[in-house]
LORO-298223 format. One record per residue (C-alpha): chain; x, y, z. Coordinates in steps of 0.25 Angstrom, whole numbers, plus 5000, padded with zeros to 4 digits. Layout:
BEGIN
@unit = A&c1 = X&c2 = Y&c3 = Z
...
END
This chain:
BEGIN
@unit = A&c1 = 5123&c2 = 5217&c3 = 4781
@unit = A&c1 = 5112&c2 = 5206&c3 = 4782
@unit = A&c1 = 5114&c2 = 5192&c3 = 4790
@unit = A&c1 = 5116&c2 = 5181&c3 = 4781
@unit = A&c1 = 5106&c2 = 5169&c3 = 4786
@unit = A&c1 = 5108&c2 = 5156&c3 = 4780
@unit = A&c1 = 5096&c2 = 5147&c3 = 4775
@unit = A&c1 = 5096&c2 = 5137&c3 = 4788
@unit = A&c1 = 5097&c2 = 5148&c3 = 4797
@unit = A&c1 = 5086&c2 = 5154&c3 = 4790
@unit = A&c1 = 5076&c2 = 5143&c3 = 4792
@unit = A&c1 = 5080&c2 = 5142&c3 = 4805
@unit = A&c1 = 5078&c2 = 5156&c3 = 4811
@unit = A&c1 = 5065&c2 = 5155&c3 = 4803
@unit = A&c1 = 5061&c2 = 5141&c3 = 4809
@unit = A&c1 = 5066&c2 = 5148&c3 = 4824
@unit = A&c1 = 5054&c2 = 5160&c3 = 4819
@unit = A&c1 = 5043&c2 = 5148&c3 = 4816
@unit = A&c1 = 5046&c2 = 5142&c3 = 4830
@unit = A&c1 = 5045&c2 = 5155&c3 = 4838
@unit = A&c1 = 5034&c2 = 5163&c3 = 4833
@unit = A&c1 = 5024&c2 = 5155&c3 = 4838
@unit = A&c1 = 5032&c2 = 5154&c3 = 4850
@unit = A&c1 = 5031&c2 = 5169&c3 = 4851
@unit = A&c1 = 5017&c2 = 5167&c3 = 4849
@unit = A&c1 = 5015&c2 = 5156&c3 = 4861
@unit = A&c1 = 5023&c2 = 5165&c3 = 4871
@unit = A&c1 = 5015&c2 = 5178&c3 = 4869
@unit = A&c1 = 5000&c2 = 5170&c3 = 4867
@unit = A&c1 = 4992&c2 = 5170&c3 = 4881
@unit = A&c1 = 4993&c2 = 5157&c3 = 4890
@unit = A&c1 = 4986&c2 = 5152&c3 = 4899
@unit = A&c1 = 4991&c2 = 5152&c3 = 4915
@unit = A&c1 = 4995&c2 = 5139&c3 = 4916
@unit = A&c1 = 4991&c2 = 5132&c3 = 4930
@unit = A&c1 = 4996&c2 = 5123&c3 = 4941
@unit = A&c1 = 4983&c2 = 5114&c3 = 4949
@unit = A&c1 = 4987&c2 = 5118&c3 = 4965
@unit = A&c1 = 4983&c2 = 5104&c3 = 4969
@unit = A&c1 = 4993&c2 = 5094&c3 = 4979
@unit = A&c1 = 4993&c2 = 5084&c3 = 4965
@unit = A&c1 = 5001&c2 = 5096&c3 = 4958
@unit = A&c1 = 5012&c2 = 5101&c3 = 4970
@unit = A&c1 = 5015&c2 = 5086&c3 = 4972
@unit = A&c1 = 5021&c2 = 5084&c3 = 4959
@unit = A&c1 = 5033&c2 = 5089&c3 = 4963
@unit = A&c1 = 5033&c2 = 5075&c3 = 4971
@unit = A&c1 = 5028&c2 = 5066&c3 = 4957
@unit = A&c1 = 5042&c2 = 5069&c3 = 4950
@unit = A&c1 = 5048&c2 = 5058&c3 = 4960
@unit = A&c1 = 5037&c2 = 5050&c3 = 4967
@unit = A&c1 = 5031&c2 = 5049&c3 = 4953
@unit = A&c1 = 5016&c2 = 5055&c3 = 4949
@unit = A&c1 = 5007&c2 = 5055&c3 = 4960
@unit = A&c1 = 5018&c2 = 5050&c3 = 4970
@unit = A&c1 = 5015&c2 = 5034&c3 = 4962
@unit = A&c1 = 5030&c2 = 5035&c3 = 4961
@unit = A&c1 = 5037&c2 = 5021&c3 = 4954
@unit = A&c1 = 5044&c2 = 5012&c3 = 4958
@unit = A&c1 = 5056&c2 = 5012&c3 = 4951
@unit = A&c1 = 5064&c2 = 5022&c3 = 4958
@unit = A&c1 = 5065&c2 = 5029&c3 = 4971
@unit = A&c1 = 5055&c2 = 5038&c3 = 4973
@unit = A&c1 = 5044&c2 = 5032&c3 = 4983
@unit = A&c1 = 5030&c2 = 5030&c3 = 4979
@unit = A&c1 = 5021&c2 = 5042&c3 = 4987
@unit = A&c1 = 5009&c2 = 5038&c3 = 4981
@unit = A&c1 = 4997&c2 = 5032&c3 = 4991
@unit = A&c1 = 5008&c2 = 5032&c3 = 5002
@unit = A&c1 = 5001&c2 = 5037&c3 = 5016
@unit = A&c1 = 4999&c2 = 5053&c3 = 5016
@unit = A&c1 = 5004&c2 = 5051&c3 = 5031
@unit = A&c1 = 5019&c2 = 5044&c3 = 5027
@unit = A&c1 = 5019&c2 = 5054&c3 = 5015
@unit = A&c1 = 5016&c2 = 5067&c3 = 5025
@unit = A&c1 = 5028&c2 = 5059&c3 = 5032
@unit = A&c1 = 5038&c2 = 5057&c3 = 5023
@unit = A&c1 = 5035&c2 = 5071&c3 = 5016
@unit = A&c1 = 5040&c2 = 5077&c3 = 5031
@unit = A&c1 = 5051&c2 = 5069&c3 = 5035
@unit = A&c1 = 5058&c2 = 5075&c3 = 5021
@unit = A&c1 = 5053&c2 = 5089&c3 = 5022
@unit = A&c1 = 5059&c2 = 5085&c3 = 5038
@unit = A&c1 = 5071&c2 = 5080&c3 = 5033
@unit = A&c1 = 5068&c2 = 5064&c3 = 5041
@unit = A&c1 = 5069&c2 = 5061&c3 = 5025
@unit = A&c1 = 5080&c2 = 5065&c3 = 5016
@unit = A&c1 = 5077&c2 = 5069&c3 = 5002
@unit = A&c1 = 5080&c2 = 5082&c3 = 4995
@unit = A&c1 = 5069&c2 = 5082&c3 = 4984
@unit = A&c1 = 5059&c2 = 5078&c3 = 4992
@unit = A&c1 = 5064&c2 = 5088&c3 = 5005
@unit = A&c1 = 5064&c2 = 5100&c3 = 4996
@unit = A&c1 = 5050&c2 = 5096&c3 = 4991
@unit = A&c1 = 5044&c2 = 5095&c3 = 5004
@unit = A&c1 = 5052&c2 = 5105&c3 = 5012
@unit = A&c1 = 5044&c2 = 5117&c3 = 5012
@unit = A&c1 = 5030&c2 = 5110&c3 = 5014
@unit = A&c1 = 5022&c2 = 5110&c3 = 5025
@unit = A&c1 = 5016&c2 = 5097&c3 = 5034
@unit = A&c1 = 5002&c2 = 5099&c3 = 5029
@unit = A&c1 = 5007&c2 = 5101&c3 = 5012
@unit = A&c1 = 5015&c2 = 5088&c3 = 5015
@unit = A&c1 = 5003&c2 = 5080&c3 = 5020
@unit = A&c1 = 4998&c2 = 5086&c3 = 5007
@unit = A&c1 = 5005&c2 = 5080&c3 = 4998
@unit = A&c1 = 5007&c2 = 5066&c3 = 5006
@unit = A&c1 = 4992&c2 = 5065&c3 = 5005
@unit = A&c1 = 4991&c2 = 5067&c3 = 4991
@unit = A&c1 = 5002&c2 = 5058&c3 = 4989
@unit = A&c1 = 4994&c2 = 5046&c3 = 4997
@unit = A&c1 = 4981&c2 = 5048&c3 = 4990
@unit = A&c1 = 4987&c2 = 5046&c3 = 4977
@unit = A&c1 = 4982&c2 = 5030&c3 = 4974
@unit = A&c1 = 4992&c2 = 5025&c3 = 4961
@unit = A&c1 = 4996&c2 = 5010&c3 = 4958
@unit = A&c1 = 5011&c2 = 5005&c3 = 4961
@unit = A&c1 = 5020&c2 = 5000&c3 = 4952
@unit = A&c1 = 5024&c2 = 4985&c3 = 4952
@unit = A&c1 = 5034&c2 = 4982&c3 = 4960
@unit = A&c1 = 5047&c2 = 4988&c3 = 4958
@unit = A&c1 = 5057&c2 = 4977&c3 = 4961
@unit = A&c1 = 5057&c2 = 4962&c3 = 4956
@unit = A&c1 = 5062&c2 = 4950&c3 = 4958
@unit = A&c1 = 5070&c2 = 4951&c3 = 4969
@unit = A&c1 = 5078&c2 = 4940&c3 = 4976
@unit = A&c1 = 5068&c2 = 4933&c3 = 4986
@unit = A&c1 = 5078&c2 = 4932&c3 = 4996
@unit = A&c1 = 5077&c2 = 4947&c3 = 4996
@unit = A&c1 = 5063&c2 = 4948&c3 = 4995
@unit = A&c1 = 5060&c2 = 4940&c3 = 5006
@unit = A&c1 = 5070&c2 = 4944&c3 = 5016
@unit = A&c1 = 5063&c2 = 4959&c3 = 5015
@unit = A&c1 = 5047&c2 = 4951&c3 = 5016
@unit = A&c1 = 5053&c2 = 4947&c3 = 5030
@unit = A&c1 = 5058&c2 = 4959&c3 = 5033
@unit = A&c1 = 5044&c2 = 4969&c3 = 5028
@unit = A&c1 = 5035&c2 = 4955&c3 = 5034
@unit = A&c1 = 5040&c2 = 4952&c3 = 5046
@unit = A&c1 = 5053&c2 = 4962&c3 = 5050
@unit = A&c1 = 5062&c2 = 4957&c3 = 5059
@unit = A&c1 = 5059&c2 = 4957&c3 = 5072
@unit = A&c1 = 5074&c2 = 4953&c3 = 5076
@unit = A&c1 = 5077&c2 = 4968&c3 = 5071
@unit = A&c1 = 5065&c2 = 4976&c3 = 5075
@unit = A&c1 = 5062&c2 = 4978&c3 = 5059
@unit = A&c1 = 5047&c2 = 4977&c3 = 5058
@unit = A&c1 = 5041&c2 = 4973&c3 = 5046
@unit = A&c1 = 5037&c2 = 4982&c3 = 5038
@unit = A&c1 = 5022&c2 = 4979&c3 = 5034
@unit = A&c1 = 5020&c2 = 4983&c3 = 5048
@unit = A&c1 = 5021&c2 = 4997&c3 = 5046
@unit = A&c1 = 5019&c2 = 4997&c3 = 5032
@unit = A&c1 = 5007&c2 = 4987&c3 = 5029
@unit = A&c1 = 5005&c2 = 4974&c3 = 5027
@unit = A&c1 = 5005&c2 = 4976&c3 = 5013
@unit = A&c1 = 5016&c2 = 4986&c3 = 5015
@unit = A&c1 = 5007&c2 = 4997&c3 = 5008
@unit = A&c1 = 5008&c2 = 5006&c3 = 5019
@unit = A&c1 = 5001&c2 = 5009&c3 = 5034
@unit = A&c1 = 4993&c2 = 5022&c3 = 5037
@unit = A&c1 = 4994&c2 = 5031&c3 = 5041
@unit = A&c1 = 5010&c2 = 5032&c3 = 5037
@unit = A&c1 = 5016&c2 = 5019&c3 = 5033
@unit = A&c1 = 5019&c2 = 5018&c3 = 5018
@unit = A&c1 = 5019&c2 = 5008&c3 = 5009
@unit = A&c1 = 5031&c2 = 5002&c3 = 5005
@unit = A&c1 = 5028&c2 = 4994&c3 = 4994
@unit = A&c1 = 5029&c2 = 5001&c3 = 4977
@unit = A&c1 = 5041&c2 = 5008&c3 = 4984
@unit = A&c1 = 5055&c2 = 5008&c3 = 4976
@unit = A&c1 = 5063&c2 = 4998&c3 = 4980
@unit = A&c1 = 5077&c2 = 5009&c3 = 4982
@unit = A&c1 = 5066&c2 = 5019&c3 = 4989
@unit = A&c1 = 5065&c2 = 5009&c3 = 5001
@unit = A&c1 = 5079&c2 = 5006&c3 = 4999
@unit = A&c1 = 5083&c2 = 5021&c3 = 5003
@unit = A&c1 = 5072&c2 = 5025&c3 = 5011
@unit = A&c1 = 5076&c2 = 5012&c3 = 5021
@unit = A&c1 = 5089&c2 = 5017&c3 = 5017
@unit = A&c1 = 5089&c2 = 5029&c3 = 5022
@unit = A&c1 = 5080&c2 = 5026&c3 = 5037
@unit = A&c1 = 5094&c2 = 5017&c3 = 5038
@unit = A&c1 = 5103&c2 = 5030&c3 = 5037
@unit = A&c1 = 5093&c2 = 5040&c3 = 5043
@unit = A&c1 = 5090&c2 = 5046&c3 = 5030
@unit = A&c1 = 5076&c2 = 5044&c3 = 5030
@unit = A&c1 = 5067&c2 = 5046&c3 = 5044
@unit = A&c1 = 5054&c2 = 5048&c3 = 5049
@unit = A&c1 = 5046&c2 = 5052&c3 = 5062
@unit = A&c1 = 5052&c2 = 5046&c3 = 5073
@unit = A&c1 = 5051&c2 = 5035&c3 = 5078
@unit = A&c1 = 5056&c2 = 5032&c3 = 5063
@unit = A&c1 = 5052&c2 = 5017&c3 = 5063
@unit = A&c1 = 5058&c2 = 5015&c3 = 5050
@unit = A&c1 = 5072&c2 = 5021&c3 = 5054
@unit = A&c1 = 5072&c2 = 5011&c3 = 5065
@unit = A&c1 = 5068&c2 = 5001&c3 = 5055
@unit = A&c1 = 5078&c2 = 5004&c3 = 5044
@unit = A&c1 = 5089&c2 = 5003&c3 = 5051
@unit = A&c1 = 5088&c2 = 4989&c3 = 5056
@unit = A&c1 = 5086&c2 = 4983&c3 = 5042
@unit = A&c1 = 5101&c2 = 4980&c3 = 5032
@unit = A&c1 = 5103&c2 = 4984&c3 = 5019
@unit = A&c1 = 5099&c2 = 4971&c3 = 5013
@unit = A&c1 = 5087&c2 = 4974&c3 = 5020
@unit = A&c1 = 5082&c2 = 4985&c3 = 5016
@unit = A&c1 = 5085&c2 = 4981&c3 = 5001
@unit = A&c1 = 5076&c2 = 4968&c3 = 5002
@unit = A&c1 = 5064&c2 = 4975&c3 = 5009
@unit = A&c1 = 5066&c2 = 4986&c3 = 4998
@unit = A&c1 = 5066&c2 = 4974&c3 = 4988
@unit = A&c1 = 5054&c2 = 4967&c3 = 4993
@unit = A&c1 = 5045&c2 = 4979&c3 = 4995
@unit = A&c1 = 5048&c2 = 4984&c3 = 4983
@unit = A&c1 = 5045&c2 = 4972&c3 = 4973
@unit = A&c1 = 5031&c2 = 4971&c3 = 4981
@unit = A&c1 = 5017&c2 = 4972&c3 = 4973
@unit = A&c1 = 5007&c2 = 4982&c3 = 4980
@unit = A&c1 = 4995&c2 = 4974&c3 = 4984
@unit = A&c1 = 4983&c2 = 4977&c3 = 4978
@unit = A&c1 = 4979&c2 = 4988&c3 = 4991
@unit = A&c1 = 4992&c2 = 4998&c3 = 4991
@unit = A&c1 = 4986&c2 = 5008&c3 = 5000
@unit = A&c1 = 4992&c2 = 5010&c3 = 5016
@unit = A&c1 = 4983&c2 = 5002&c3 = 5023
@unit = A&c1 = 4977&c2 = 5008&c3 = 5037
@unit = A&c1 = 4985&c2 = 5010&c3 = 5050
@unit = A&c1 = 4990&c2 = 4998&c3 = 5058
@unit = A&c1 = 4983&c2 = 4994&c3 = 5070
@unit = A&c1 = 4996&c2 = 4986&c3 = 5075
@unit = A&c1 = 5006&c2 = 4993&c3 = 5082
@unit = A&c1 = 5019&c2 = 4996&c3 = 5073
@unit = A&c1 = 5031&c2 = 4989&c3 = 5077
@unit = A&c1 = 5040&c2 = 4999&c3 = 5076
@unit = A&c1 = 5036&c2 = 5016&c3 = 5083
@unit = A&c1 = 5036&c2 = 5021&c3 = 5070
@unit = A&c1 = 5033&c2 = 5039&c3 = 5069
@unit = A&c1 = 5029&c2 = 5041&c3 = 5054
@unit = A&c1 = 5021&c2 = 5028&c3 = 5049
@unit = A&c1 = 5010&c2 = 5034&c3 = 5061
@unit = A&c1 = 5010&c2 = 5050&c3 = 5057
END
């Protein structure tokens, strides 16, 4: 008994057959093997999903910019994630199987990226908040053994070689999160952990103010980390000297 196919069904089958024919032909035709370049730029694409193209990031979210940071700083942080001094499941998963040599190669790659910064993230912050933070950043508070941020991170806050990072151009939420992580022992550095000690002396309001001030500052014309300090550091700091 013949099967009746409605007119609409016949038209649909005809359309599908016409669509399928070229697909079959394409599937059976010779194809050019796909090759992936074996370069460090290709291999670190896994990093750019969070940190942005070439590590430049943006100032709108939580993920920090890593492009142009001192190579020794980036290397230290990759080791910290791998060795458990910093906690982030995604970062630990990525770097856990990697050797020191490979981590250094990744750090050198991102340190070599010389890219423009976005405009400051924070605008129209209260003047009193900015003044409170500016005092701590530029002068510190000797009565509580809090050194000025500029002593270690440079007078322009763009970093100091070999391993102190610049703090301008980072998202406010990231800055608050990292200072809070030091306060609560969620983040550590190689001993002596100077930032851990300093962060614990700051109040929650001061951390908020410092993050607000840093994220509101425009970058100077010279955005690179400067040469190593010749003056002694105000505190013993393990990771900043490696």
